[in-house]
C-alpha positions as CSV (number, residue, x, y, z in Angstrom):
1,M,8.1,-47.0,4.6
2,A,5.8,-49.1,2.5
3,S,3.7,-47.7,-0.4
4,H,1.0,-49.0,-2.6
5,P,2.4,-50.5,-5.8
6,G,2.5,-47.8,-8.5
7,R,2.0,-45.0,-6.1
8,G,3.9,-43.0,-3.6
9,P,3.7,-43.2,0.2
10,L,0.6,-42.3,2.2
11,H,-0.1,-38.6,2.7
12,L,-1.9,-37.1,5.7
13,S,-3.1,-33.6,6.4
14,A,-5.5,-31.9,8.7
15,A,-7.6,-28.7,9.0
16,V,-6.8,-26.4,12.0
17,D,-10.0,-24.3,11.8
18,L,-11.1,-22.8,15.1
19,A,-14.5,-21.1,15.6
20,D,-14.4,-17.6,17.1
21,T,-10.6,-17.6,17.5
22,Y,-8.6,-14.6,16.4
23,A,-5.4,-14.9,18.3
24,P,-2.6,-16.8,16.6
25,A,-1.5,-18.8,19.6
26,P,-4.2,-21.5,19.4
27,Y,-3.5,-22.0,15.7
28,L,0.2,-22.4,16.4
29,E,-0.6,-25.0,19.0
30,L,-2.5,-27.1,16.5
31,A,0.1,-26.6,13.7
32,R,2.9,-27.7,16.0
33,L,0.9,-30.8,17.0
34,A,0.4,-31.7,13.4
35,E,4.1,-31.2,12.8
36,H,4.8,-33.5,15.7
37,G,2.8,-36.2,13.8
38,A,4.8,-35.5,10.6
39,L,1.7,-34.6,8.7
40,D,2.2,-33.1,5.2
41,F,0.3,-29.9,5.7
42,V,-2.5,-28.1,7.6
43,T,-5.2,-26.1,6.0
44,L,-7.0,-23.0,7.4
45,H,-10.3,-22.1,5.9
46,D,-11.3,-18.5,5.1
47,S,-14.1,-16.6,3.4
48,F,-15.1,-13.0,3.2
49,G,-18.6,-13.7,4.6
50,A,-17.6,-15.8,7.7
51,P,-16.2,-14.3,10.9
52,G,-12.6,-15.1,11.6
53,P,-9.0,-14.1,10.9
54,D,-7.4,-13.8,7.5
55,A,-6.0,-17.3,6.9
56,L,-3.0,-16.1,4.9
57,A,-2.0,-13.7,7.7
58,V,-2.4,-16.3,10.4
59,L,-0.3,-18.9,8.6
60,S,2.3,-16.3,7.7
61,A,2.6,-15.5,11.4
62,L,3.0,-19.2,12.2
63,A,5.6,-19.8,9.5
64,P,8.7,-18.6,11.4
65,R,7.5,-20.6,14.5
66,T,7.1,-23.9,12.8
67,S,9.8,-25.8,10.9
68,R,8.5,-28.6,8.6
69,I,4.6,-28.6,8.4
70,G,3.1,-27.3,5.2
71,L,0.8,-24.3,5.5
72,V,-2.2,-24.0,3.2
73,P,-4.7,-21.1,3.5
74,T,-7.9,-20.8,1.6
75,V,-7.8,-17.8,-0.8
76,T,-11.0,-16.5,-2.3
77,T,-10.3,-15.6,-6.0
78,T,-13.7,-14.0,-6.8
79,H,-13.1,-10.4,-5.4
80,T,-9.3,-10.3,-5.2
81,E,-6.7,-9.1,-7.6
82,P,-4.8,-12.1,-9.1
83,F,-1.5,-10.1,-9.0
84,H,-1.9,-9.5,-5.3
85,V,-2.9,-13.0,-4.6
86,Q,0.2,-14.5,-6.1
87,A,2.4,-12.0,-4.4
88,A,0.9,-12.9,-1.0
89,V,1.2,-16.7,-1.5
90,A,4.8,-16.3,-2.8
91,T,5.6,-14.3,0.4
92,L,4.2,-17.1,2.5
93,D,6.5,-19.5,0.7
94,W,9.4,-17.2,1.4
95,V,8.7,-16.7,5.1
96,S,8.1,-20.5,5.5
97,R,11.2,-21.4,3.5
98,G,9.3,-23.4,1.0
99,R,6.3,-24.8,2.9
100,A,3.4,-22.8,1.4
101,G,0.4,-24.0,-0.5
102,W,-2.9,-22.4,-1.2
103,R,-6.5,-23.5,-1.7
104,P,-8.4,-21.3,-4.2
105,D,-12.1,-20.9,-3.6
106,V,-14.9,-18.9,-5.0
107,S,-17.7,-16.7,-3.5
108,P,-21.2,-16.8,-5.1
109,D,-22.6,-14.6,-2.3
110,E,-24.5,-11.5,-3.6
111,D,-24.0,-9.6,-0.4
112,E,-20.2,-9.9,-0.6
113,A,-20.4,-8.7,-4.2
114,R,-22.3,-5.6,-3.2
115,L,-19.7,-4.9,-0.4
116,F,-16.8,-5.1,-2.9
117,G,-18.7,-3.2,-5.6
118,R,-16.6,-4.6,-8.4
119,R,-19.4,-6.6,-10.0
120,A,-23.0,-5.7,-10.8
121,A,-24.0,-9.3,-10.1
122,V,-22.2,-12.5,-9.2
123,P,-21.6,-14.8,-12.2
124,P,-22.8,-18.4,-12.1
125,P,-20.6,-20.9,-10.3
126,A,-19.3,-22.4,-13.5
127,D,-17.9,-18.9,-14.5
128,L,-16.5,-18.3,-11.0
129,W,-14.6,-21.6,-11.1
130,H,-13.4,-20.8,-14.7
131,E,-12.1,-17.5,-13.3
132,A,-10.5,-19.3,-10.3
133,G,-8.7,-21.6,-12.8
134,E,-7.4,-18.6,-14.7
135,V,-6.1,-17.1,-11.4
136,V,-4.2,-20.3,-10.6
137,D,-2.8,-20.2,-14.2
138,V,-1.6,-16.6,-14.0
139,A,-0.2,-17.1,-10.5
140,G,2.0,-19.9,-11.9
141,R,3.1,-17.7,-14.8
142,L,3.9,-14.8,-12.4
143,W,6.0,-17.1,-10.1
144,D,7.9,-18.2,-13.3
145,S,8.4,-14.6,-14.4
146,W,11.5,-14.4,-12.3
147,E,14.1,-17.0,-13.4
148,D,15.8,-18.7,-10.4
149,D,19.0,-16.8,-10.9
150,A,17.4,-13.4,-11.7
151,E,18.8,-11.9,-8.5
152,I,22.5,-11.1,-8.9
153,R,23.0,-8.7,-6.0
154,D,26.2,-7.3,-7.4
155,V,27.4,-4.7,-4.9
156,A,30.2,-3.6,-7.1
157,T,28.0,-2.6,-10.0
158,G,24.9,-1.8,-7.9
159,R,22.8,-4.3,-9.9
160,F,20.2,-6.2,-7.9
161,I,18.6,-8.1,-10.7
162,D,19.4,-9.3,-14.2
163,R,16.5,-7.7,-16.2
164,D,17.0,-10.2,-19.0
165,K,15.8,-12.9,-16.6
166,L,12.5,-11.1,-15.8
167,H,9.6,-11.9,-18.1
168,H,6.2,-10.4,-18.9
169,V,3.4,-12.9,-18.7
170,D,0.9,-10.9,-20.9
171,F,-2.1,-12.9,-19.7
172,E,-5.6,-12.1,-21.0
173,G,-8.4,-13.8,-19.2
174,R,-12.2,-13.5,-19.4
175,T,-12.4,-11.0,-16.5
176,F,-8.8,-9.7,-16.0
177,S,-5.5,-9.2,-17.6
178,V,-2.0,-9.3,-16.1
179,R,1.2,-8.2,-17.8
180,G,3.8,-8.9,-15.0
181,P,6.5,-9.6,-14.1
182,S,5.8,-10.3,-10.4
183,I,7.1,-8.0,-7.7
184,V,8.3,-10.9,-5.6
185,P,11.3,-13.1,-6.6
186,R,10.5,-16.7,-7.6
187,P,9.3,-18.7,-4.5
188,P,11.6,-21.3,-3.0
189,Q,9.4,-24.1,-4.3
190,G,9.2,-22.5,-7.7
191,R,5.4,-22.7,-7.5
192,P,3.7,-23.1,-4.1
193,V,1.4,-26.2,-3.9
194,V,-2.1,-25.8,-5.3
195,V,-4.9,-27.6,-3.3
196,V,-8.3,-27.8,-4.9
197,D,-11.5,-29.3,-3.3
198,A,-12.6,-31.3,-6.4
199,T,-15.9,-32.2,-4.7
200,Q,-17.3,-28.8,-5.2
201,P,-19.4,-28.4,-8.3
202,Y,-17.4,-27.0,-11.3
203,A,-14.1,-27.3,-9.4
204,Y,-13.4,-30.8,-10.8
205,D,-11.8,-29.6,-14.1
206,V,-9.8,-26.9,-12.2
207,A,-8.4,-29.6,-10.0
208,A,-7.5,-31.8,-13.0
209,R,-5.9,-29.0,-14.9
210,H,-4.0,-27.1,-12.2
211,A,-4.0,-28.8,-8.8
212,D,-1.1,-30.6,-7.1
213,V,-3.5,-31.9,-4.5
214,A,-7.2,-32.7,-5.1
215,L,-9.5,-33.2,-2.2
216,V,-12.5,-35.5,-2.7
217,G,-15.2,-35.8,-0.1
218,V,-17.1,-39.0,-0.6
219,S,-18.2,-41.7,1.9
220,D,-17.6,-44.8,-0.3
221,P,-14.1,-46.0,-1.2
222,G,-15.3,-47.3,-4.6
223,H,-16.7,-43.9,-5.5
224,L,-13.4,-42.3,-4.3
225,A,-11.3,-44.6,-6.4
226,A,-13.5,-43.7,-9.4
227,A,-13.0,-40.0,-8.7
228,R,-9.2,-40.5,-8.4
229,N,-9.0,-42.4,-11.7
230,G,-11.2,-39.8,-13.4
231,L,-9.1,-36.9,-12.1
232,R,-5.9,-38.6,-13.2
233,R,-7.4,-39.3,-16.6
234,R,-8.5,-35.7,-17.0
235,A,-5.1,-34.5,-15.9
236,G,-3.6,-36.5,-18.7
237,E,-6.0,-35.1,-21.2
238,H,-4.7,-31.6,-20.2
239,G,-1.2,-32.7,-21.0
240,R,-0.1,-33.3,-17.4
241,D,1.6,-36.3,-15.9
242,P,-1.1,-38.0,-13.8
243,D,1.5,-39.0,-11.3
244,D,2.0,-35.3,-10.4
245,L,-1.5,-35.2,-8.9
246,R,-2.2,-36.4,-5.3
247,V,-5.8,-37.2,-4.6
248,L,-6.8,-37.2,-0.9
249,A,-10.0,-38.4,0.7
250,A,-11.6,-35.5,2.6
251,L,-13.3,-36.7,5.8
252,R,-14.7,-34.9,8.9
253,V,-13.7,-36.9,11.9
254,D,-15.2,-37.1,15.4
255,L,-12.8,-39.2,17.6
256,V,-15.1,-38.9,20.6
257,G,-15.1,-42.6,21.5
258,G,-12.7,-45.0,22.9
259,E,-10.3,-47.3,21.0
260,H,-13.0,-49.4,19.3
261,T,-16.2,-47.3,19.1
262,A,-16.7,-46.7,15.4
263,Q,-20.1,-45.4,14.6
264,P,-21.3,-46.8,12.1
265,G,-17.9,-48.5,12.4
266,H,-14.9,-49.1,10.1
267,G,-16.8,-51.8,8.3
268,G,-19.5,-49.4,7.3
269,G,-17.2,-46.5,6.7
270,P,-18.1,-42.8,7.2
271,L,-21.6,-41.5,7.0
272,P,-22.6,-39.0,4.3
273,T,-23.8,-35.7,5.7
274,G,-24.7,-32.3,4.2
275,E,-21.2,-31.1,5.2
276,G,-19.4,-34.0,3.7
277,P,-18.6,-37.6,4.9
278,L,-18.3,-37.9,8.7
279,Y,-16.3,-40.6,10.4
280,R,-17.2,-41.1,14.1
281,G,-15.1,-43.6,16.1
282,G,-11.8,-44.2,17.8
283,P,-8.2,-43.8,16.6
284,V,-7.7,-47.5,16.0
285,D,-10.7,-47.9,13.7
286,L,-9.7,-44.7,11.9
287,A,-6.2,-46.2,11.3
288,D,-7.9,-49.3,9.9
289,L,-10.0,-47.3,7.6
290,I,-7.1,-45.2,6.3
291,A,-4.9,-48.3,5.8
292,D,-7.6,-50.2,3.9
293,W,-8.7,-47.3,1.6
294,Y,-5.0,-46.5,0.9
295,R,-4.0,-50.1,0.2
296,S,-7.0,-50.6,-2.1
297,G,-5.8,-47.7,-4.3
298,A,-8.9,-45.5,-3.5
299,A,-6.7,-42.5,-2.5
300,D,-3.2,-41.3,-2.1
301,G,-3.9,-40.1,1.4
302,F,-6.4,-38.2,3.6
303,H,-7.3,-34.7,4.6
304,L,-9.0,-34.8,8.0
305,T,-11.2,-32.1,9.5
306,P,-11.5,-32.6,13.3
307,L,-14.9,-31.8,14.7
308,D,-13.3,-30.9,18.0
309,P,-9.9,-29.5,16.8
310,R,-7.9,-29.8,19.9
311,R,-9.2,-33.2,21.1
312,D,-9.5,-34.9,17.7
313,L,-6.2,-33.7,16.3
314,E,-4.4,-34.9,19.5
315,R,-6.0,-38.3,19.2
316,L,-5.1,-38.4,15.5
317,V,-1.5,-37.5,16.1
318,N,-1.0,-39.6,19.3
319,G,-3.2,-42.5,18.4
320,T,-3.9,-43.0,14.7
321,V,-0.5,-41.9,13.3
322,P,1.6,-44.1,15.5
323,L,-0.5,-47.1,14.5
324,L,0.1,-46.3,10.8
325,Q,3.8,-45.8,11.5
326,H,4.0,-49.1,13.2
327,R,2.4,-50.8,10.2
328,G,5.0,-49.2,7.9
329,L,2.4,-47.1,6.1
330,F,3.4,-43.6,7.3
331,R,6.7,-41.9,7.8
332,T,8.2,-41.2,11.2
333,F,10.1,-38.1,10.1
334,Y,10.1,-35.6,7.3
335,P,12.5,-36.6,4.5
336,G,12.8,-33.0,3.3
337,S,12.1,-29.4,4.2
338,T,9.5,-28.2,1.6
339,L,5.9,-29.1,1.1
340,R,6.7,-30.3,-2.4
341,E,9.2,-32.7,-0.9
342,H,6.6,-33.9,1.6
343,L,4.3,-34.7,-1.3
344,G,6.9,-36.2,-3.5
345,L,6.5,-33.5,-6.1
346,A,9.4,-32.1,-8.2
347,R,10.2,-28.4,-8.1
348,P,9.1,-27.1,-11.5
349,A,11.4,-25.1,-13.8
350,S,10.3,-21.7,-14.9
351,Q,8.4,-21.9,-18.2
352,Y,10.2,-18.7,-19.4
353,A,13.7,-19.9,-18.7
354,A,15.7,-21.0,-21.6
355,A,16.8,-24.7,-21.6
356,P,20.5,-25.3,-21.0
357,G,22.4,-24.5,-24.2
358,V,19.4,-22.8,-25.8
359,P,19.5,-19.0,-26.3
360,S,16.7,-17.2,-24.6
């Protein structure tokens, strides 16, 4: 499979959001369809204020009934306990055998704050995203608090864990503190994949500092390339390897037309809207757009939100994906079993584990 010089292969993902749908079966149908197309992952949006099922619960139910597709729920950090958040995401990684990610989000809604009763008033968005970044930080520390070989399961002595390989994180943030260790063993991926919508105000730095995948919703490939370069540069300033960050173009897609009915057309690209860039056209033109933006270095891949989930995802998987595969731009099978492997990301070592040959 071809890749752009200096970058990895093309990455594709899709949202499986369904309005007024609470049963898991329709979500399973979409997830399996995305898996048939070898997409990296699917996302399921969630918020406290909008009607709908709990995204973490839905994708946890789907995990045993899928085999390769990554599963990424939105998790609101504003009114939830960080310790419980990390345990739930770690559990999703265990039940999916290493296919979990999560998409932290914030809630500036005053009505939600009153319902939870934990805050007298909602902090400004900048403070909410700072808190979200701290939640991501402490989640990683808690996942690392169990070394990989902390479980010994020695029946003869009755010892389940090696307590010397459990660690307190002793985290002090602006609004919470966590001592640890986690109550869940280290996840199969070490740390489940973090996906951040970097288009949101104040989320940009959280994405650069903590995200494995950053989503950027802009309608112009030049602006997208600038955002990608900026995120990679900022990641480097935070001491990260910029090559550990995948930047995906976030587009809403309406594949309502025939094979060549792009509106305004591939040449004009997607239209900016209040809900993000919208591409309206056919599967062939979408394949052209994806190929051109990827080859130009504007993005490492795409996260697509179908306007009509069943129709558009089917046209994406059965129309656009085969064209990209035929051009050698997208894989025809999963090379690994975990979401990190799909994304070409290494499994991180525990920050608390002693290096080989070094006493802990």
